[in-house]
FIDODREN-544719 format. One record per residue (C-alpha): chain; x, y, z. Coordinates in steps of 0.25 Angstrom, whole numbers, plus 2048, in hexadecimal, padded with zeros to 3 digits. Layout:
% residues N
+------+-----+-----+-----+
: unit :   X :   Y :   Z :
+------+-----+-----+-----+
:    A :   X :   Y :   Z :
...
+------+-----+-----+-----+
% end
This chain:
% residues 433
+------+-----+-----+-----+
: unit :   X :   Y :   Z :
+------+-----+-----+-----+
:    A : AB6 : 5C0 : 835 :
:    A : ABD : 5CD : 831 :
:    A : ABF : 5CF : 822 :
:    A : ACE : 5D4 : 820 :
:    A : ACF : 5DD : 814 :
:    A : ADE : 5DD : 813 :
:    A : AE5 : 5D0 : 811 :
:    A : AF1 : 5CE : 819 :
:    A : AFB : 5C2 : 818 :
:    A : AFC : 5BC : 826 :
:    A : B0A : 5B5 : 827 :
:    A : B0A : 5B4 : 836 :
:    A : B00 : 5AE : 840 :
:    A : AF2 : 5B4 : 841 :
:    A : AF5 : 5BA : 84E :
:    A : B02 : 5C0 : 84A :
:    A : AFC : 5C6 : 83E :
:    A : AF1 : 5CD : 845 :
:    A : AFB : 5D2 : 850 :
:    A : B04 : 5D8 : 845 :
:    A : AF9 : 5DD : 83C :
:    A : AF7 : 5EC : 83B :
:    A : AE9 : 5EC : 842 :
:    A : AE4 : 5FA : 844 :
:    A : AE2 : 5F8 : 853 :
:    A : AED : 600 : 859 :
:    A : AF3 : 5F8 : 865 :
:    A : AF3 : 5E9 : 865 :
:    A : AFA : 5E0 : 86E :
:    A : AFB : 5D1 : 872 :
:    A : AF5 : 5CB : 87E :
:    A : AF9 : 5BE : 884 :
:    A : AF3 : 5BE : 892 :
:    A : AE5 : 5BC : 894 :
:    A : AE3 : 5C6 : 89F :
:    A : AEA : 5D1 : 896 :
:    A : AE0 : 5CD : 88B :
:    A : AD4 : 5CF : 894 :
:    A : AD9 : 5DD : 899 :
:    A : ADB : 5E1 : 88B :
:    A : ACE : 5DC : 887 :
:    A : AC7 : 5E3 : 893 :
:    A : ACF : 5F0 : 88F :
:    A : AC8 : 5F0 : 881 :
:    A : AD2 : 5EA : 879 :
:    A : ACF : 5E0 : 86E :
:    A : AD5 : 5D3 : 86F :
:    A : AD8 : 5CA : 863 :
:    A : AD9 : 5BB : 867 :
:    A : ADD : 5B0 : 85D :
:    A : ADC : 5A1 : 85E :
:    A : AE7 : 599 : 863 :
:    A : AEF : 5A6 : 867 :
:    A : AF4 : 5A8 : 875 :
:    A : AF5 : 5B7 : 872 :
:    A : AEA : 5C2 : 86F :
:    A : AEB : 5CF : 869 :
:    A : AE6 : 5DC : 870 :
:    A : AE1 : 5E8 : 867 :
:    A : ADF : 5F5 : 86E :
:    A : AD1 : 5F8 : 869 :
:    A : ACC : 5FE : 876 :
:    A : AC4 : 60B : 876 :
:    A : ABB : 613 : 880 :
:    A : AB5 : 620 : 882 :
:    A : ABE : 629 : 889 :
:    A : ABF : 638 : 88E :
:    A : AC6 : 641 : 885 :
:    A : AD2 : 64A : 889 :
:    A : ACC : 655 : 891 :
:    A : AD0 : 661 : 89A :
:    A : AD5 : 65D : 8A7 :
:    A : ACC : 660 : 8B3 :
:    A : AD5 : 65F : 8BF :
:    A : AE1 : 666 : 8BA :
:    A : ADD : 673 : 8B3 :
:    A : AE7 : 67C : 8AD :
:    A : AE7 : 689 : 8A7 :
:    A : AF2 : 687 : 89D :
:    A : AF7 : 67A : 898 :
:    A : AF0 : 66D : 892 :
:    A : AE2 : 66B : 897 :
:    A : AE1 : 65C : 892 :
:    A : ADF : 651 : 89C :
:    A : AE1 : 642 : 89D :
:    A : AD5 : 639 : 89A :
:    A : AD1 : 62C : 8A0 :
:    A : AD7 : 624 : 894 :
:    A : AE6 : 620 : 896 :
:    A : AE8 : 620 : 887 :
:    A : AE4 : 62E : 886 :
:    A : AED : 632 : 892 :
:    A : AF9 : 62C : 88C :
:    A : AF6 : 633 : 87F :
:    A : AF5 : 640 : 886 :
:    A : B03 : 63E : 88C :
:    A : B0A : 63A : 87F :
:    A : B04 : 646 : 879 :
:    A : B0B : 64E : 884 :
:    A : B18 : 646 : 883 :
:    A : B1C : 642 : 875 :
:    A : B29 : 63B : 87A :
:    A : B2D : 62C : 875 :
:    A : B31 : 62A : 884 :
:    A : B24 : 62B : 889 :
:    A : B20 : 61E : 88F :
:    A : B12 : 619 : 891 :
:    A : B12 : 60B : 899 :
:    A : B04 : 605 : 89A :
:    A : AFF : 5FB : 8A5 :
:    A : AF2 : 5F6 : 8AB :
:    A : AEE : 5F7 : 8BA :
:    A : AE1 : 5F2 : 8C0 :
:    A : ADD : 5E3 : 8C0 :
:    A : ACE : 5E7 : 8BC :
:    A : ACF : 5F4 : 8B5 :
:    A : ADC : 5F2 : 8AE :
:    A : ADF : 601 : 8AE :
:    A : AE9 : 605 : 8A4 :
:    A : AF5 : 60D : 8AA :
:    A : B00 : 614 : 8A2 :
:    A : B0D : 618 : 8A8 :
:    A : B13 : 624 : 8A0 :
:    A : B21 : 629 : 8A1 :
:    A : B2C : 630 : 899 :
:    A : B37 : 625 : 897 :
:    A : B45 : 62B : 89A :
:    A : B3F : 636 : 8A2 :
:    A : B37 : 62E : 8AD :
:    A : B40 : 628 : 8B8 :
:    A : B40 : 619 : 8B7 :
:    A : B3F : 617 : 8C6 :
:    A : B32 : 61F : 8C6 :
:    A : B2D : 618 : 8BA :
:    A : B30 : 60A : 8C1 :
:    A : B29 : 60E : 8CE :
:    A : B1C : 612 : 8C6 :
:    A : B1C : 605 : 8BE :
:    A : B1F : 5FD : 8CB :
:    A : B13 : 604 : 8D3 :
:    A : B0A : 602 : 8C7 :
:    A : B0D : 5F4 : 8C6 :
:    A : B0A : 5F1 : 8D5 :
:    A : AFC : 5F6 : 8D4 :
:    A : AF2 : 5EB : 8D4 :
:    A : AE4 : 5F0 : 8D5 :
:    A : AD7 : 5EC : 8CE :
:    A : AD3 : 5F9 : 8C9 :
:    A : AD9 : 607 : 8C5 :
:    A : ACF : 611 : 8C2 :
:    A : AD7 : 61E : 8C3 :
:    A : AE5 : 623 : 8C5 :
:    A : AE3 : 624 : 8D4 :
:    A : AE4 : 615 : 8D5 :
:    A : AF2 : 615 : 8D0 :
:    A : AF6 : 621 : 8D7 :
:    A : AF3 : 61B : 8E4 :
:    A : AFB : 60F : 8E1 :
:    A : B08 : 615 : 8DC :
:    A : B09 : 622 : 8E4 :
:    A : B13 : 623 : 8EF :
:    A : B10 : 626 : 8FE :
:    A : B02 : 620 : 8FD :
:    A : AFD : 628 : 90A :
:    A : B03 : 635 : 907 :
:    A : AF9 : 641 : 904 :
:    A : B02 : 646 : 8F9 :
:    A : B01 : 640 : 8EB :
:    A : B0D : 639 : 8E5 :
:    A : B07 : 637 : 8D8 :
:    A : B03 : 642 : 8CE :
:    A : AF7 : 641 : 8C6 :
:    A : AF1 : 64A : 8BB :
:    A : AE7 : 64A : 8AF :
:    A : AEF : 654 : 8A7 :
:    A : AF8 : 64D : 89C :
:    A : B02 : 659 : 89C :
:    A : B04 : 658 : 8AB :
:    A : B07 : 649 : 8AA :
:    A : B10 : 64B : 89D :
:    A : B18 : 655 : 8A5 :
:    A : B1A : 64B : 8B0 :
:    A : B1F : 640 : 8A6 :
:    A : B28 : 64A : 8A0 :
:    A : B2F : 64C : 8AE :
:    A : B31 : 63D : 8AF :
:    A : B25 : 639 : 8B7 :
:    A : B1C : 62D : 8B4 :
:    A : B0D : 62E : 8B0 :
:    A : B03 : 623 : 8B3 :
:    A : AF6 : 623 : 8AB :
:    A : AEA : 61B : 8AF :
:    A : ADF : 618 : 8A5 :
:    A : AD1 : 61D : 8AA :
:    A : AD6 : 62A : 8B1 :
:    A : ADB : 638 : 8AC :
:    A : AE5 : 639 : 8B8 :
:    A : AF3 : 635 : 8B5 :
:    A : AFD : 632 : 8C0 :
:    A : B0B : 638 : 8BF :
:    A : B17 : 633 : 8C8 :
:    A : B20 : 637 : 8CF :
:    A : B18 : 643 : 8D5 :
:    A : B1F : 64C : 8DE :
:    A : B19 : 657 : 8E7 :
:    A : B1D : 663 : 8DE :
:    A : B15 : 65C : 8D2 :
:    A : B08 : 65E : 8D9 :
:    A : B0B : 66D : 8DB :
:    A : B0E : 66E : 8CB :
:    A : B04 : 66F : 8C0 :
:    A : B07 : 66D : 8B1 :
:    A : B02 : 67B : 8AF :
:    A : B0E : 680 : 8B6 :
:    A : B16 : 67D : 8AA :
:    A : B0D : 684 : 8A0 :
:    A : B0E : 691 : 8A7 :
:    A : B1A : 69A : 8A8 :
:    A : B24 : 696 : 8B2 :
:    A : B21 : 6A2 : 8BC :
:    A : B12 : 69F : 8BC :
:    A : B14 : 690 : 8BD :
:    A : B1E : 693 : 8C9 :
:    A : B14 : 69C : 8D0 :
:    A : B08 : 692 : 8CF :
:    A : B11 : 687 : 8D5 :
:    A : B14 : 690 : 8E1 :
:    A : B06 : 693 : 8E2 :
:    A : B02 : 684 : 8E3 :
:    A : B0D : 682 : 8EE :
:    A : B07 : 68E : 8F6 :
:    A : AF9 : 688 : 8F4 :
:    A : AFE : 67B : 8F9 :
:    A : B02 : 681 : 906 :
:    A : AF5 : 689 : 907 :
:    A : AED : 67D : 904 :
:    A : AF4 : 674 : 90E :
:    A : AF7 : 67E : 91A :
:    A : AED : 689 : 91A :
:    A : AE2 : 683 : 922 :
:    A : AEC : 67D : 92C :
:    A : AF3 : 68A : 92E :
:    A : AE6 : 692 : 930 :
:    A : AE2 : 687 : 93B :
:    A : AF0 : 688 : 941 :
:    A : AF0 : 698 : 941 :
:    A : AE2 : 69A : 947 :
:    A : AE3 : 68F : 951 :
:    A : AF2 : 68F : 957 :
:    A : AF9 : 69B : 951 :
:    A : AF0 : 6A7 : 951 :
:    A : AFD : 6B0 : 955 :
:    A : B02 : 6AD : 947 :
:    A : AF6 : 6B4 : 941 :
:    A : AF7 : 6C3 : 93E :
:    A : AED : 6CA : 948 :
:    A : AE4 : 6D0 : 93E :
:    A : AE2 : 6C3 : 937 :
:    A : AE1 : 6BB : 945 :
:    A : AD6 : 6C5 : 949 :
:    A : ACE : 6C3 : 93C :
:    A : ACF : 6B4 : 93D :
:    A : ACB : 6B4 : 94B :
:    A : ABF : 6BC : 948 :
:    A : ABB : 6B3 : 93C :
:    A : ABC : 6A7 : 945 :
:    A : AB4 : 6AD : 950 :
:    A : AA7 : 6A4 : 951 :
:    A : AAD : 698 : 94A :
:    A : AAB : 68C : 953 :
:    A : AB6 : 683 : 94D :
:    A : AC5 : 683 : 94E :
:    A : ACD : 687 : 942 :
:    A : AD0 : 678 : 93F :
:    A : AC2 : 674 : 93F :
:    A : ABE : 680 : 937 :
:    A : AC9 : 67D : 92C :
:    A : AC6 : 66E : 92C :
:    A : AB7 : 671 : 929 :
:    A : ABA : 67B : 91E :
:    A : AC5 : 672 : 918 :
:    A : ABB : 666 : 918 :
:    A : AB0 : 66E : 912 :
:    A : AB9 : 673 : 907 :
:    A : ABE : 665 : 904 :
:    A : AAF : 660 : 903 :
:    A : AAC : 66B : 8F9 :
:    A : AB8 : 669 : 8F1 :
:    A : AB5 : 65A : 8F0 :
:    A : AA6 : 65D : 8ED :
:    A : AAA : 666 : 8E2 :
:    A : AB3 : 65B : 8DB :
:    A : AA8 : 651 : 8DC :
:    A : A9C : 659 : 8D7 :
:    A : A9A : 65C : 8C9 :
:    A : AA3 : 667 : 8C4 :
:    A : A99 : 673 : 8C3 :
:    A : A93 : 66F : 8D0 :
:    A : AA0 : 66C : 8D7 :
:    A : AA7 : 67A : 8D5 :
:    A : A9B : 681 : 8DA :
:    A : A9B : 678 : 8E7 :
:    A : AAA : 67A : 8E9 :
:    A : AA9 : 689 : 8E8 :
:    A : A9B : 68D : 8ED :
:    A : A9C : 682 : 8F8 :
:    A : AA9 : 687 : 8FE :
:    A : AA4 : 696 : 8FE :
:    A : A96 : 693 : 903 :
:    A : A9B : 689 : 90E :
:    A : AA7 : 692 : 912 :
:    A : A9E : 69F : 913 :
:    A : A93 : 697 : 91B :
:    A : A9D : 691 : 925 :
:    A : AA3 : 69F : 928 :
:    A : A95 : 6A5 : 92A :
:    A : A91 : 699 : 933 :
:    A : A9E : 69B : 93B :
:    A : AA4 : 68E : 939 :
:    A : AB1 : 692 : 932 :
:    A : AB8 : 6A0 : 931 :
:    A : AB9 : 6A7 : 924 :
:    A : AC9 : 6A6 : 925 :
:    A : AC7 : 697 : 925 :
:    A : ABF : 697 : 919 :
:    A : AC9 : 69F : 912 :
:    A : AD4 : 696 : 916 :
:    A : ACD : 689 : 911 :
:    A : AC9 : 690 : 904 :
:    A : AD8 : 694 : 901 :
:    A : ADD : 686 : 905 :
:    A : AD3 : 680 : 8FC :
:    A : AD6 : 689 : 8F0 :
:    A : AE5 : 686 : 8F2 :
:    A : AE3 : 677 : 8F1 :
:    A : ADD : 679 : 8E3 :
:    A : AEA : 67F : 8DE :
:    A : AF2 : 672 : 8DC :
:    A : AF1 : 66B : 8CF :
:    A : AF2 : 65D : 8D5 :
:    A : AE5 : 659 : 8DB :
:    A : AEB : 64E : 8E4 :
:    A : AF5 : 658 : 8EA :
:    A : AE9 : 661 : 8EE :
:    A : AE2 : 656 : 8F5 :
:    A : AEF : 652 : 8FD :
:    A : AEF : 661 : 902 :
:    A : AE1 : 660 : 906 :
:    A : AE3 : 654 : 90E :
:    A : AF0 : 659 : 915 :
:    A : AE8 : 666 : 919 :
:    A : AE0 : 65F : 923 :
:    A : AEC : 659 : 92B :
:    A : AF3 : 666 : 92B :
:    A : AE6 : 66D : 931 :
:    A : AE6 : 663 : 93C :
:    A : AF5 : 665 : 93F :
:    A : AF2 : 674 : 93F :
:    A : AE6 : 673 : 948 :
:    A : AEE : 66A : 952 :
:    A : AFC : 671 : 952 :
:    A : AFB : 67E : 94A :
:    A : B06 : 682 : 941 :
:    A : B0F : 677 : 948 :
:    A : B05 : 66D : 942 :
:    A : B05 : 673 : 934 :
:    A : B15 : 673 : 934 :
:    A : B15 : 664 : 939 :
:    A : B0B : 660 : 92E :
:    A : B14 : 668 : 924 :
:    A : B21 : 661 : 928 :
:    A : B1A : 653 : 928 :
:    A : B15 : 657 : 91A :
:    A : B22 : 65B : 915 :
:    A : B29 : 64E : 91A :
:    A : B1E : 646 : 914 :
:    A : B20 : 64D : 906 :
:    A : B2F : 64B : 906 :
:    A : B2D : 63C : 909 :
:    A : B24 : 63A : 8FE :
:    A : B29 : 634 : 8F1 :
:    A : B22 : 632 : 8E3 :
:    A : B28 : 626 : 8DC :
:    A : B35 : 628 : 8E2 :
:    A : B36 : 637 : 8E0 :
:    A : B35 : 640 : 8ED :
:    A : B28 : 647 : 8EE :
:    A : B2D : 654 : 8F1 :
:    A : B38 : 655 : 8E6 :
:    A : B3E : 65E : 8E1 :
:    A : B3C : 666 : 8EF :
:    A : B3F : 65A : 8F8 :
:    A : B4A : 656 : 8F4 :
:    A : B4D : 663 : 8EE :
:    A : B51 : 662 : 8DF :
:    A : B57 : 670 : 8DB :
:    A : B56 : 66E : 8CC :
:    A : B48 : 66A : 8CC :
:    A : B43 : 676 : 8D4 :
:    A : B40 : 67D : 8C7 :
:    A : B33 : 676 : 8C5 :
:    A : B2D : 674 : 8D3 :
:    A : B28 : 680 : 8DA :
:    A : B2C : 689 : 8CF :
:    A : B2D : 686 : 8C0 :
:    A : B38 : 68B : 8B7 :
:    A : B34 : 68F : 8A9 :
:    A : B35 : 683 : 8A0 :
:    A : B42 : 687 : 89A :
:    A : B48 : 685 : 8A8 :
:    A : B42 : 677 : 8AB :
:    A : B4E : 671 : 8A4 :
:    A : B4D : 663 : 8AB :
:    A : B42 : 65A : 8B0 :
:    A : B40 : 658 : 8BF :
:    A : B4B : 64F : 8C4 :
:    A : B43 : 649 : 8CF :
:    A : B3A : 643 : 8C4 :
:    A : B45 : 63E : 8BA :
:    A : B54 : 63D : 8B9 :
:    A : B55 : 63A : 8AA :
:    A : B50 : 643 : 89F :
:    A : B51 : 650 : 8A7 :
:    A : B52 : 65A : 89C :
:    A : B46 : 661 : 899 :
:    A : B4A : 66E : 893 :
:    A : B56 : 671 : 88B :
:    A : B5E : 67C : 891 :
:    A : B5F : 683 : 884 :
:    A : B4F : 685 : 885 :
:    A : B51 : 68F : 891 :
:    A : B4C : 69D : 891 :
:    A : B53 : 6A6 : 887 :
+------+-----+-----+-----+
% end
C-alpha cells in the first residue's frame, strides 16, 4: 500500500476522487472499451482499474529513447533553419507549434494500423484551410484499413490522387519551416509517428519547383533560382532524347562544324545513339543508387569516381562517344537541382519513354510525348485542386509567387487556389517606402 502524506477529504466516490485529484501525471483520460484499454496499455500508458467500476483511468506515462532534433540530410540549405523533424510525433507537433504560435492551429489525432496502432496527426490552421480539402483528408484517412503503418509512404499511397501517375500529388518534407509555410498558405499537414517525413496536401506542380530557401533570399535571387530549376527540368527531361533525335533523324539541323565533330567522335562506335544513351543512363542510375545505399564516406566516392572512371573507360573502349558522356553527365547534374526528391525520380522515369519516342519518330516523337505529358498534367488534381494551378487555369493575381517571386511586401495575399478565406497576408501599409 502507498502511504499518503497529505490528507484529503474525499466527499465523492473513490473513482471520481482519483479522477479529479491533481495528480502530477499530465494527460489523464477515461477508457470504457476493452480494445481501447488494450491499445493504450500496449502504447506504454498506465491503466488504473478499480473494483466494481465499468470505466478505467489511463495516465500518459509512456517514455522511450528518441533521436534529438538534428540537421536535415535530404534538404540541405545555405540560409534558413537547418533543423529537421524526428521520428517522434510529439516532437514534430512541438516543432510546428514553435513556428506557428496561433490559437487557430489545430492538431487532430487518430490511429491507423490494426497491429501497429500508428499515431497520426492532422495539422491545419482553422479559418485558413478550406473545409472541403480538410473533409477530403479526413475521409481518405478514415477509409484506410491496414494492419501496419511503418512510414509516411504507406499513407501517401492511400490518399494520393491519380494512383498510377508518375507525378507526385502529395508533397513531403522533413523541414518544419517548409511544412509550417504550407500550413500558413491553407494546406493540411499529416504527421505520422515513426518517420521524419511529413505529408502536405494539396500539392501542385509549382510547389515541387520551389524551396523554402527561396523566401529567405532576396526576391531577385529567389526568382533566378526558380527559373534555373525550370531550365534544369527541361534539360533533365529532354536532353538525351534530343541528342538521339538530332544524331539519328535530323542531322541537317546540326551546324556543320558540330556535325563533323560528332561524326568523328562516333566513328568506330558499334551502337546506335539510342543504345549508347540507354547504356550510359542505366550506368549512371546504378551508380547513383549505389551511392545512396553505401555508407556516406564510401558512397560519395563511388558516385563521383565511378562515373569518371566508367565514362573514360567506355570512351577509350569505343563503346560510347565523348559527346554522349557529356550529355548524360549534364542530364544527371540537372536532375539534382530539384528540392523535391520525388519529382526528381519522376523525371528520371519519364526520360526513358521520351528516349524511345525519339529513337522511333525523331523530333515528332518528342513533341508527341510533350503534348501527352502536358495533357496529363492539366488533367491531374490534388484534393480537388488543379495540379497545374495557377498556370492552368491561369490565375493572374497568383503569378507573383510562382515562376517569379515578388518581395515580401508585394505578397499581399495568400494563394487563392489554396484558400478562399483569410486571404490577407501583408498589410498594404507595409509596402516598400
